[in-house]
N, C-alpha and C positions, 0 to 999 in steps of 0.2 A: 423229781419223783414225788416229793412230799406235796408239791403244789397240785400235781395231777390227782393224787389221792384225795385231797381236800375237795377238789372240784367234783370228783365222783361222789364223795360223801354228801355234798350239798345239792346233788342233782335232784330236781323236783319233777323230772320227766314231763315237762309241759307239753311236748309235741311228740311223745313216744310212749309205748307201753311201759308200765312199771316193771322193772326187772324182778325176777323171782327172788333174788337175793335181798330185795327191799320190802318184801311182803311182811305184813304184821299179823300177829296173833289176835284173836278176838278180844283179849284183855286190853289191848291198846285202845280199841274203840269203846270198850266199857268205860274206861276212865275218861276218855274224851267226851263222850255223850253225857256222862254223869256231870262232868264239870261244866260243859257248855249249856246244859239245860237246867241244872240247879244253879241258877245264875243271878246276876245282879238285876236283870229285868224282871225276874220273878217277884222281887220286892216291890215292883211297880204294878205288875199285872194282877197279882192277888188282891191288893187294895182296890184296883180299878173295877174288878168284878163286884166288889161290895158296893161301889157307887152306882151300879146298874140296877140295884134293887132286886137281884135274882133271888129265888127261893132256895132253901136248903136242898130239896130234891133235885131241882133243875141244875144246880151247881155240881153236886156230887155225882149224879148220874150222867150229866152231860160231859163232865171231864172224863169219867170212866170210859164211855163209849168213844168220844172224840179222840182220846189219846190212843186207844186200841186201833182205830182206823189209821192213825198216823204211823204207828209201828208197822202195821201190815203194808202200808204204802212203801215204807223204807225197805222192808224185807223182800217183798215180792216184785217190786219195780226197780227201785234204785240199786240195791245191792246186787240183784240178779244181773242187771245190765252192766254194772260196774265191773264185776268179776269176770264177765264174759269178754269184755273188750279192754279193760284197764287203761282207759284214757280219761283225761279231765273232761268236764262238761264242755269246755271251750273248744277242745280239739274234736270232740264228737260233733259239735255244731259246725265247725269249720268244714268237716267232711260233707255235711248235708247242705249247708247254706252257701258255701263259698267264702273266701277270705274277706271280701268287702262287707258283706252283710253281718258276719259274725263280729266284726269290729264294732258296729253300731250296737248290737245286742250286748256285747261285753262292756261297753261304756255304760249303758243303762244299768246292767246287772251290777257292775262294780260300784257305781255311785249309790245305788239302793243299799247294797251291803255296807257301804261306808256310813250311810245314814243310820242303819241299824246298829252298827258298832259304836257310832257316836252316842246313841241313846244309852248304851252300856257304860260308856265313859262318864256320861252325865250321872248315872246311878252311883258309880263309885265315888264321884266327886262329892256327892251329898254326904258320904261317910267321912272322907278326908276333911271336909269342912266343919264337922262337929267340934273338934277341939279348938278351932279358931272362931267359934260362935258365928259362923258364916250364915248370911241370910239365905234361906233355902228357896228354890223356885216354887212358884204356885202352879196349880193345874192350868191356869190361863196364861202363864208366862211364855213369851216367845224369845225375847232377847236376853243376853247375859245381864245379871243384876248387880255386878260389881267387879272390881279388879281382883279381889281374892278368888272369886269364882273362876275368872279367866286363867289365873296363874295355876290353880289346882288342876283344871282341865288340861292345860298344856303339858304339865309335868306327867300326869297320868297317861295322856295320849301318847307321849313319847315312849314311855316304858312299855305300854301295851303293844305299840307298833314294833318296837325292837324285838320283842319275843316272837311276834308273828313272822317277822322278816327272817328269823333264823331257820324257818322251814318246818315241814310237817312233823319231823321227829321231835323237835323242841316243843312245838305246840302240844303234841300228844303227851310228852313227858310232863310238861307244866300242869296239864289238866289232871293227870294221874296223881300227882303229888298233892294238888289242892282240893280235889273233889271230896275226899273223906272229911276234910275240915269244914268245907262249905255245907255239906249235907248235915253234919253234926250241928252246925250253927242254925240251920233252918229248923231242925227238929227241936233244938233247945228253945228257939224263939217261940215255936208253936206251943210247947208245954208251959213256958213262962206266961205267955199271953192267956192261956186257958186259966191259969191261976189268978191272973189279974182280972179276968172276967168272971171269976167265981164259978167256973164250970165244974160241977161235981158229978155229972152223969151225961149219958149220950143225949138225953132230951134237952139238957141245958145247952150242949154243943149245937144241937139242931136248931134251937131257938134263936141262935145268933142271926141266922138268916130267916128261919121260920117259913111262913108262906110267901115271903118276899115283901117288897115295899115299893113305894114310888122311887124312881131313880133320882140321884142328886141333880142339882141344877146343871143343865148342859150335857147330861149323860143320857144314853139310850137305854130303854128297859130291855133286859135280857130274859129269855125263856130257856127251856131245855135245849131247843134247837139252836139258839144263838150260841150257847156254851159249847154244844157238841161240834157244830160246824166251825166255830172260831178256833177251838182247840185242835181240831183235825188239820185245819189249813193255816194255823199260826206259823208252821214251817213248810208251807206248800212249796215255796221256792226250792227247799232243800230236798224234799222227797218226790212228789209228782212233777216238780219243776226240774228235777235231776241235778241240782247243784251238787249234791253229795256224791255224785259219781266221782268227783274230785277227791273225796275222802275214802270211799269204799273201794276205789281202784287198788288200794294197798291191802285189801283184805285177802286172806288165804282162801276163804270160802264165803259164799253168799249168806250163809247162816249167821255171819257176823252182823247182819242187819237186825237181828233180834236184840242186839245190845242197846238199840235205841230205846227199848222199853225201860231201861234204867233211867234215862233222861226224862222220859215221858211221865213215869209214875212216881219217881222221886222228885223230879224238878217240876213237871207240869201238873202234878197232882198234890203231893204232900207240900211242896214248897209254896205253891200258889195259895193253898189253904192256910198254911202257917203265916204267910205274909198278910193274908186277909184278916187273920186273928189279930195281928199287930195293929192293923188299921182300925179294927173294931175297938181296941183299947183306946186308941187315940181319939176316936170319934166321941167317946164319953167325956173327954177332957173339956174344961171351960173354954179353952182356945178354939177347939173344933166346933163346939156348940155356938160360939159367937159367929163363926163363918156361916154356919147353917142358918142362924137367925137372920143374918144379913142377906140371905139368898145366894150364898156362894158355897162352892164345894171346898171342904178342907184340903190343904195341900197333901200331896203324896211324896214324902221325902224319905227314901229308904234308910239313909244313914241314921237320922234321929229315931226312926221307928225301931231299928235293930238295937241302937244304943240304949233306948228306954227299956228294952227287954233283957239284954245280956251284957250291957256295958261295952268295954273296950273290945271284947271278943266279937261283938256285933259289928263294930266299925271295921275290924279286920276282915270279917266274913263278907261284908258288902263290897269291900275293895277287891278281894280275891274273886268273888263271884262275878263282878264286872270284868275282871281280868280274863278269867277262863272262857268267858263268852265272847269278848271282843277279839281275843287272839285268833280263833279259827275263822271268825267272820272277816277280819282284816286279811287273813291268809287267803281266803277265797277271793276277796276283792283284788288282792295283789295278783293272783293268777288271771283274773279277768283282764286287768290292765296290762298284763304281760303281752297279750296279743297286740296291743296298740304300740308297745315299745319292745319289739322282739330282740333288739340288740342290746337292751339294758339288762343288767343282772336282776334276778328275781328279788334279791335282797332290797335293792334300791327302789324297785317298782312297788314292793310291798310297803316300804317306808313312805312312799308317795301316797299309797292308799291310806296308810295310817294318818298321814297329815290331813287328808280330806275328812276322815272319820273324826279326828280331833277337832277340826273346825266345826263339824256338825254338832259335836258334843258341847260346844259353847252355847248352843241354842237349846234351851230346855224343852221346846215344843215337841221334839222328836220322842222324848221320854214321856212327857205328860200326856201326849195323845197316842200312846203306844198301841192301844187296842185298834184304833182307826188306821194308824200307819201300817201295822203288821198285816191287817186285812187287805189294804191296798197293795202293799208290796208283794204279797203272795198272789193276788189276783193278776197283777201285771206280768210277773215272771213265770208263774206256773205253766201257762199255756205253751210256752216254748218247749218245755219238757215233754209235752204231748207229741211234739214232732219226733223226738228220739224214740219214745215208747211205741208210737204207731209205726214208725219206720222199722223198728226191731221186730215187732210182733205180726205186722200185717203187710209188709212189703211184698213178700212172696205170694201171699194170698191175692193181693190186688194186682200182682204182676207189674210192679213198678221197680225201678232200680233200687238196690239196697246200698245206699251211699255209705253205710257204716262199714261195709266190706270193700266197696269200690268208690272212693270219694268222687264227688261231682267235679266235672271238668271246668265248669263256669265259675266266675268270681262272685256271682250274685244270683241267688235262687229266689226269684220273685214269688214262687209258690209258698215259701216259708213266710216271707214278709206279709203277703196278703192274708194268709191263714191267721197269723198272729193279730194283725191290725183289725181284720173284720170281726174276729171272735171277741176281742176285748172291747171294741167299739159298740157292738150290738148289746152285750150284756152290761157294760158300764152305763150305757144309755138307758137300759131297762131299770137298772138300780136307781138312777137319778130320777127318771120320770115316774116310777111307781113306788119310790122310797122303799126299796127292798134291801135288806141287810146284805152287804157286799159278799160276805163269806158264803152266803147261800148260793151265790152265782159262780163261785170259783170252779166247782166241778163241771157244771154245764159249759162254762167257757173253755175249760181244758179239753173236754170231749169234742166240742165244736171245732176247736183249732185243729185237733188231730184229724177229724173227718174232712174238714175243708182241705187240709194238706193232701190227704189221700186222693180226694176228688180232683183237685187241681193237678196233681202229679200225673194221675191217670189221663186226664184230659190233654195235658202237654205231650204225653207219650203218644197219644192217638193222632195228634196233629203233625208229628214228625214223619 
């Protein structure tokens, strides 16, 4: 009897609706999104914005608008569909694409999630390495820079993976406990950095970015539109890409989608700016000036930056921030891989995902090139979410089968694969040929994928 109860308690509902008894109140998502997005990667993204030479207005206004658009995407697309059907992203896609095609997508999805989680492990490792006087990775580093780095990443990766493998309830609980501490650390870092920069008024604060400057060596110049679209689509895979169907299927009401605002405006606004202030302090140091004099960008190492501001509390905050972001990311990757190994327990498949993430964390490039990687990752994964959205909202209008209600009988839906490949190939080619910022093309790619899917589905129906 006890064994049966434990099995029920650990049920992650991979291939069925979430039971009403397992639904969560909005407060569960509040803590989870606060913890996930006031995260270790914010210690990297904030400084990277500073390296792009963005102006004060472009940064502050761009983040304000871009994060609002992200919240609206979560609320009116992801949460709406999640609460109606209560399935994971992967089971949704299996209904539409067939079992064989969804396996290919889940493999790509899971691997990209693992790379993202690996960047978060990298961030936390820079904090653990401070007491050991560990050499920190440079912006241009790709490979591990020493045995100490490897050992720290391996230990952190195991811990992060174990928590993720315990399931959604444990992931959510860990985030709720840690989120207030992490938010306090970001705010504290921001205020300490303001003091170190001798900021005594809003005009002094504005002058940190001013009218903008030339980007650092090897970095792209950002404007308002770069900041707006990048911040909107930094989590494109989660909202318009529908990955967070997996999370919001536990919500009692779709209004829980508004809780993402806490993550966006505390994490992706206050935390990014606070982290940028830490980097602004570091840039004034002789060490950073020496890098710039030699034509190199100074390193972005979150651990030392936070330690310089608030000491040991900063180290703890960076570790926990990476933890609370890596946990749900590894959890999502585990569910993606679950479709490839349906007979294996969710726990061990998630541990496998954690192992891939840990391996990725050994290579600093995923964290040091985070702006570029996040843009590419959202661009690739988001269009598949359009298949679900267009299927949900337009299937009856276009008079095509609604596979969300009546799953496809075939194992492979070519219409989905063609819509995905055609859309990303066209717009990625445009980005490369015309040197257009990739985040500018995420929404056109998403819309194009949905439209092509509808047209191909209608065409296939007419041929039958």
